[in-house]
N, C-alpha and C positions, 0 to 999 in steps of 0.2 A: 658639219658640212664637209663633204669631200671636193677637194680642188684638183683638177688635172691640168697638166701642161705638157708641152712636147719640145724637144730640141735635139740638136746634134751633140752639143757640149763637147766639141772636139778639143779645143784648148781652153779648159776652164778659166774664167777670169772674172773680175770684180763684177761685171755686167751680169753674169750668170748668178752669182751669189745675190746680188740686190734683187733680181726679178724672182728668184726663188723664195727669198725672204718675204717679199711683198705678197706673193702668191699664198704663202703659209698663213699670213696674217688674215687672210680671207676666210679660212675655214679651219678646221681641227685636224684635217688629214690631207697631206699633200702627196700626190701620185704623179710620177714623172715618166713619161714615154721617151726613151732614148732611141734616136733613129739608128737602125741597123746599118752596117758598113754598105751594104747593097743599096739601101734607100738613100743613105747619104751620097753615094756615087751618082745615083740617078738624079737626085736634086741639084748637086753642086759640080758634078763632072770631075770630081776628084775623089781620092780616097782619104778617109780621115787620118789624122796623125796617130791617134790613139785608136786601138781596135774596140769593137763594140763591148767586148767584156771588160776592157780597162775603163771605158766610159761609163758603163753601168755601175762599176765599182766606185769611180770617182763621184758620180751624182748621188750614189747612195751614201757616200761619206759626208755629204753636205748636212749640217744642222737643220732640222726641220723637215727633211725629206723622209717621208714614212714608207714609201713603196716606189720601186723602180721596175720598169718592164721594158722589153725591146719592141719598139715601134717598127713594124716590117713593111707597112704600106700606108701611104697617105689616104688611100680610099677606105681604110679601115677605122678612120677617126671616130665615126659615129659608133662602131661596135665597141671600141675602146672605151668610149665615154659611157655607154650603157654598162659594159662589163665591170667597170670599176665604180659605178653608181655615182658618177660625178655630178655635183650640183653646180659646179662652176668650171668653165673652161677658161685658162688664163693663157694669153699670148702676148708677145711683144707687139707694140703698136705698128711695127713695120708690116705686120700681118693684117692691120685693120680692115674689117669688112669681109675678109677671106673665109671666116668661119662662122658667119652669121646664120648659115644654114642649119647650125645645130642649135639655134635658140628655141626650138620646139622641145628640146630635151634638156637643156641646162642653160644657166646664165652665162653670157659671154663677156669677158672683161679683157680689153687690151691695155696692157700697162706700157707707159713710156720706157724706152730703152735708155740705158745709160749713155750719156753723150760721149762721142769720140772713142768709143771701144767697140771692137768686134773681133770675133775670131780671125777673120781676114787680116785686120790690122795687126793683131798679135803675131800671126804667122810671118807677115812682111817684116815686121821688126826683128823676129828671130833670125829670118833668112838674111837680113842685112847685117846683122851683128856677127854672123858666122865668118871666119876667115876663108877666103877664097883659096883654092888649091895653089894658086900662084904665090901666095903669101908664105907658103911652106917650103918654097924653093930657095 
């Protein structure tokens, strides 16, 4: 069975590893769509920390990931699912119900997110731990 999932994977963290591992357990091939820089900006209103090429490389390095590709548009999800012959679409449960429209072409599974971790929270911790310019004076 082919499993597909999507994400930005801007600042890889334990939550990403856990959801990818759980997704892989559902099938024998895990395919991951990594949001392009432009798509990420349109979704979140900010540029990613790592470029799309760096994020593709990082996600491809995760154990269990068999294929990565660049997701260029949310409107092309159906095309991606069909192109990669996905039997299962896996997303975090923060997206619950948002992809049910694809249940006619594959099974949809929403997995629980890892509590108390998100890319936004990781970015905030990093920002807070950086010395301010005044500290260098």
